[in-house]
C-alpha positions as CSV (number, residue, x, y, z in Angstrom):
1,M,0.0,-0.2,0.0
2,D,1.3,3.3,-1.0
3,I,0.1,6.0,1.9
4,E,1.8,8.7,-0.3
5,I,-0.5,11.3,-2.8
6,R,0.4,13.0,-5.8
7,L,-1.3,15.7,-7.7
8,S,0.7,14.1,-10.9
9,Q,-2.6,11.1,-10.2
10,F,-4.9,13.6,-11.0
11,E,-5.8,16.0,-14.2
12,A,-8.7,17.3,-12.0
13,S,-11.1,16.4,-9.5
14,L,-9.3,13.6,-7.0
15,S,-11.8,11.1,-6.0
16,W,-11.3,9.6,-2.2
17,P,-12.9,6.5,-2.8
18,A,-10.1,5.8,-5.4
19,V,-7.7,7.5,-3.6
20,F,-8.7,5.1,0.2
21,G,-10.5,2.3,-1.4
22,N,-14.0,3.0,0.4
23,H,-16.7,5.5,0.4
24,N,-15.8,6.4,4.8
25,P,-16.1,9.3,5.5
26,V,-12.7,12.0,4.7
27,V,-10.8,14.1,7.2
28,C,-8.3,16.1,6.6
29,E,-5.7,17.7,8.8
30,I,-3.5,20.9,6.8
31,G,-0.1,21.5,8.3
32,S,0.4,17.7,9.6
33,G,3.3,18.3,11.7
34,K,5.2,15.6,13.6
35,G,1.8,13.6,13.1
36,R,0.9,13.6,16.8
37,F,-2.9,14.6,16.2
38,L,-3.0,12.5,12.2
39,I,-2.2,9.6,13.5
40,S,-3.3,9.0,17.1
41,S,-7.0,10.5,15.8
42,A,-6.7,7.9,12.6
43,A,-5.5,5.1,15.1
44,A,-8.4,6.1,17.6
45,N,-11.2,6.4,14.2
46,P,-10.8,3.2,11.6
47,A,-14.0,4.1,10.0
48,L,-12.9,7.6,8.8
49,N,-10.0,8.4,6.1
50,Y,-7.4,10.7,7.4
51,L,-5.3,12.9,4.9
52,G,-2.4,14.5,6.2
53,I,-1.0,17.4,4.1
54,E,1.9,18.7,5.1
55,R,4.7,21.1,3.2
56,A,7.6,21.2,4.7
57,V,9.3,18.3,3.6
58,K,11.1,16.4,7.3
59,Y,8.1,16.4,8.5
60,H,6.5,14.4,5.8
61,R,8.6,12.5,5.3
62,L,8.6,11.5,9.7
63,I,5.2,11.1,9.5
64,R,5.3,8.9,6.8
65,E,7.4,6.3,9.0
66,R,5.3,6.8,12.0
67,V,2.2,5.8,9.6
68,E,4.3,2.8,8.3
69,R,5.4,1.5,11.8
70,R,2.0,1.5,13.3
71,G,0.3,0.2,10.1
72,L,-2.5,2.9,9.8
73,D,-4.4,1.8,6.2
74,N,-6.7,5.0,7.1
75,V,-4.7,7.1,6.3
76,R,-2.8,9.1,2.9
77,L,-0.5,12.0,3.0
78,L,0.4,14.5,0.9
79,N,3.7,16.9,0.5
80,S,2.3,20.1,-1.2
81,D,0.5,23.5,-0.9
82,A,-2.8,22.9,1.0
83,A,-4.5,26.2,-0.6
84,H,-3.9,25.1,-4.4
85,F,-4.5,21.5,-3.6
86,V,-8.2,22.4,-2.0
87,R,-9.0,24.7,-5.1
88,A,-7.8,22.8,-7.9
89,Y,-8.5,18.6,-6.6
90,V,-11.1,18.6,-3.8
91,P,-14.5,17.5,-4.8
92,P,-17.2,20.1,-3.7
93,L,-19.0,18.8,-0.1
94,S,-16.8,16.2,-0.1
95,V,-14.4,16.5,3.3
96,Q,-16.2,16.2,6.6
97,D,-13.9,18.3,8.8
98,Y,-10.8,20.3,8.2
99,Y,-8.2,20.5,11.3
100,I,-6.1,23.9,10.5
101,L,-4.0,23.2,14.1
102,F,-0.7,25.7,14.6
103,P,-0.3,26.9,10.8
104,D,2.4,29.3,10.5
105,P,1.7,32.5,12.0
106,W,3.5,35.0,9.7
107,P,4.0,36.8,12.8
108,K,5.5,40.2,10.9
109,K,2.9,42.4,9.3
110,R,4.5,42.5,6.0
111,H,4.3,39.1,6.2
112,H,0.5,38.9,7.1
113,K,-0.4,38.5,3.6
114,R,0.7,34.8,3.8
115,R,-0.9,33.6,6.3
116,L,-3.7,30.5,5.3
117,V,-6.5,31.2,6.4
118,T,-8.3,34.3,4.9
119,E,-11.1,35.3,3.0
120,G,-10.3,34.0,0.1
121,F,-8.5,30.5,0.8
122,L,-11.8,30.1,3.1
123,E,-13.9,30.8,-0.1
124,A,-12.1,27.9,-1.5
125,L,-12.3,25.6,0.9
126,L,-16.2,26.0,2.4
127,P,-17.8,24.5,-0.7
128,T,-16.0,21.0,-0.3
129,L,-17.0,20.5,3.0
130,A,-19.6,19.0,3.6
131,A,-23.3,20.2,5.2
132,G,-22.8,19.7,8.8
133,G,-18.9,19.6,8.3
134,G,-16.5,20.8,10.7
135,L,-13.7,23.4,11.0
136,H,-11.2,22.9,13.8
137,Y,-9.0,25.6,14.6
138,K,-5.9,25.7,17.3
139,T,-2.8,28.2,17.7
140,D,-0.7,30.1,20.6
141,F,-0.6,33.2,18.2
142,E,-3.9,35.7,19.5
143,D,-3.7,37.9,16.8
144,Y,-3.5,35.7,14.0
145,F,-6.5,33.7,16.2
146,E,-8.7,37.3,16.2
147,Q,-7.5,37.0,12.0
148,M,-9.7,33.2,12.0
149,L,-12.6,33.9,13.7
150,T,-12.9,37.6,11.4
151,V,-13.1,35.5,8.2
152,S,-14.6,32.7,9.9
153,R,-17.7,34.6,11.6
154,A,-17.6,36.6,8.2
155,R,-19.7,33.3,6.8
156,P,-22.7,32.8,6.4
157,E,-22.6,29.0,5.8
158,L,-20.8,28.6,8.7
159,A,-22.2,28.3,12.8
160,E,-20.0,29.0,15.6
161,L,-20.1,26.4,18.2
162,Q,-17.2,27.3,20.3
163,C,-14.5,29.9,21.4
164,R,-11.8,29.5,24.4
165,T,-8.4,29.9,25.5
166,I,-6.6,27.2,26.6
167,S,-4.3,28.0,30.0
168,A,-1.0,26.4,30.2
169,A,-1.3,26.1,33.8
170,L,-4.8,23.9,34.0
171,V,-4.1,21.2,31.5
172,D,-1.8,18.6,31.1
173,P,1.3,19.2,28.3
174,E,1.3,15.5,27.9
175,A,-2.9,15.0,26.7
176,A,-2.0,17.4,24.4
177,D,-3.2,17.6,20.5
178,T,0.1,18.0,18.6
179,S,3.6,18.5,19.3
180,F,3.7,22.0,18.6
181,E,0.5,22.3,21.1
182,R,2.8,20.0,24.0
183,K,5.2,22.4,23.4
184,Y,4.0,25.5,23.7
185,L,1.8,24.1,26.7
186,M,5.3,23.4,28.4
187,Q,6.4,26.5,27.5
188,G,3.7,28.5,29.6
189,R,2.0,29.7,27.0
190,S,-2.3,29.9,25.9
191,I,-4.0,28.4,23.6
192,Y,-6.9,29.9,21.4
193,A,-9.3,27.2,20.0
194,A,-12.7,27.5,17.8
195,D,-14.9,24.8,16.3
196,F,-17.1,25.7,13.3
197,Q,-19.9,23.4,11.4
198,K,-21.4,24.4,8.3
199,T,-24.5,24.6,8.6
200,F,-25.6,24.4,5.3
201,S,-24.0,23.5,1.6
202,T,-22.6,25.6,-0.9
203,T,-20.2,24.5,-4.3
204,R,-18.6,26.6,-6.7
């Protein structure tokens, strides 16, 4: 089994059943880092298919080694730019959940245009999210979190389920979803998290 998918395999929209070999719901994690969330979630939910998208080659290779070691047949990996992949290849209404956990915050003001979660990105992503599907954010960077909230709250098809601040003093870092979250909690940083649900269908 080849767990890695490549954009060269597809001329246009991909077929999830062709990618995974079944019709199970699909969950996408954009920016999988070292794979902590992806691997633990896939192991706990064998009836779901997981796609981990990671642009950094070193992390992509590390995740691949860990997934292969665990023998997780419900995981596929993509080493690519997530925004381009979502715009060009993901079919409408085909993803159950998107997780965007600790994306690069590009903290300098002149670099804010490089941030992933923008009005334009949601314009491309939301048509691919199934009705009732979820969009989940986590970051340690408050300014970026406010941007995530602003562009998400502006979308009429999204309902905000929860918005919370996680205090490092009140949680066990070992229970963190990702390696980045564990690191930041150990450093005493607060974590900002929000969950949205798509309440009605929109397509491109």
